[in-house]
N, C-alpha and C positions, 0 to 999 in steps of 0.2 A: 438801849445799848445796841450798837451795830458793829459788826465785824465783817471784813472781807477776808476770807480764808482762801489762800491759793496753795495748791500742791506745787512744791518746788523741788528741784534737785539740789539747790544751794541758794543761799541768800545772805546778804550782809547789809549793815547800816554803818555809815560813816558820818562823823561829825568833825568838822575842821580838818579833814584829811586823815583822821584816825578811825579805824574800825572799832566801834563800841559794842557791837553785837553781831553774831554770825552763826549760821548753821552750814556745815560743809558736807551734808549728806541729805538724802531725800527726807522731807518733812513738810511742815506748814509755815508759811509766812502769813501772819495775821495783822491786818491793819485794824485798830480798835478805836471806835469813837464812842464817847460817853455823852449821853443825853442829860440835860439839866435836871430831869426827874428820876434819874437812875439811883438805885439803892444798893447796898452791899449784897442783898439777896439776889439781885440780878447778876452780880459778879460771880456768885456761886453757880448760877444757871449757865452763864456764858462759858465759864471754865469747863463745866460738865459737857456742854455741847461740843466745844472744841476738842476735848479729850476723846469723846466718843464718836465724832463725825467720821463716817466711813467714806472718805474721798481719796485716800491713798491707794496705791496700786493694789489690785486684787481685792478691792473693797475693804481694805484694812483701815484701821483708825490709829490715832496716836496711842490709844489704850492697848491695842492688840499688837502694835508693831514697835513700840518704844521709840518712835520717830521724834526728832527734836522739833521745837516750835520757836520761831522768832516773832515776838510781839512788838508792834510799833504803834505808838499813840498817833491818832489821826482825827483831830477834831473836825476836819473838813468833810468827814462823812455826814455831818449834820448841816452842811451848806444847803440853803434853800434858794433855788434859782427860779422859782415860779414867777417872780416879779422882777422886771428889769434885767440888767446885764451884770449886776454886782450881787454876788451871793450874800445872803444874810446868815449870820452865825448864831442867831438868838436861841436856837434849840440846843446848842452845844453847852455842856456843863462848864462853869467857870474853872480856870486852871487848878485851883486848890482842890475842889471837889472831884474833878476829873482825875487828878493824880491819885487820890485815895482809891477811887474805884478801879483805875488801871492797875495800881499796885495790888489790889485785892484779887483781880483776875489772875495776875502773875503768881501770887501766893497760892491761890487755889490750885492752879496747874502744878506748881511745885509740890504741893501737898499730895498730889496724885502721882508723884515720882516722875513727872515730865521734865526733860531737859529743856529749860527755857532760857533763851537769850532775849534781850530787849534793846530797843533804841534808847535814846536819851530824852526823857520826857521834856517837852517844851523847846527842844533845840531844833535848829534847822538841820535836817538830816538828808542824806543821800541814800536811797534804798535801791539796792541792786538785787535782782533775782533771776533765776533761770526757771521759768514756769514749766511744769511738767504736764503735758497734755495739749494745751493748757486746760487746767481744771480749777475754776474759781467760783466760789459761792458767797452769797450775802447771807449773814445770820443776824437775826434781830430777836432780842429778848426784852 
């Protein structure tokens, strides 16, 4: 599983012109990609890492600051561009499996009392954010 976590001052996701998820205060925007071999155990680990990651201002984490998180599914994080000009998506989980793991990460975050918003799984989304820093990291579990 891969996530790109960005410290933001605000972010939102729009589908067909309608905002489906947003955070209006400093927090994290997380683009989450699920690998075809990922398991529910990895969802627990990813949620813990996102919750405890100390990249917010003053080395705070979501756990210590109660900052919100916007999680957006992003299968393209597993695009392989080593051969040719067209990415291969063979490492990404199929949609049904990816949705279950994605939902598990969101549920695990919510179980930790995190305010979580999401995009719409499988939809064509427009993601807007105001990066803070910018401070963006790649997390793999």
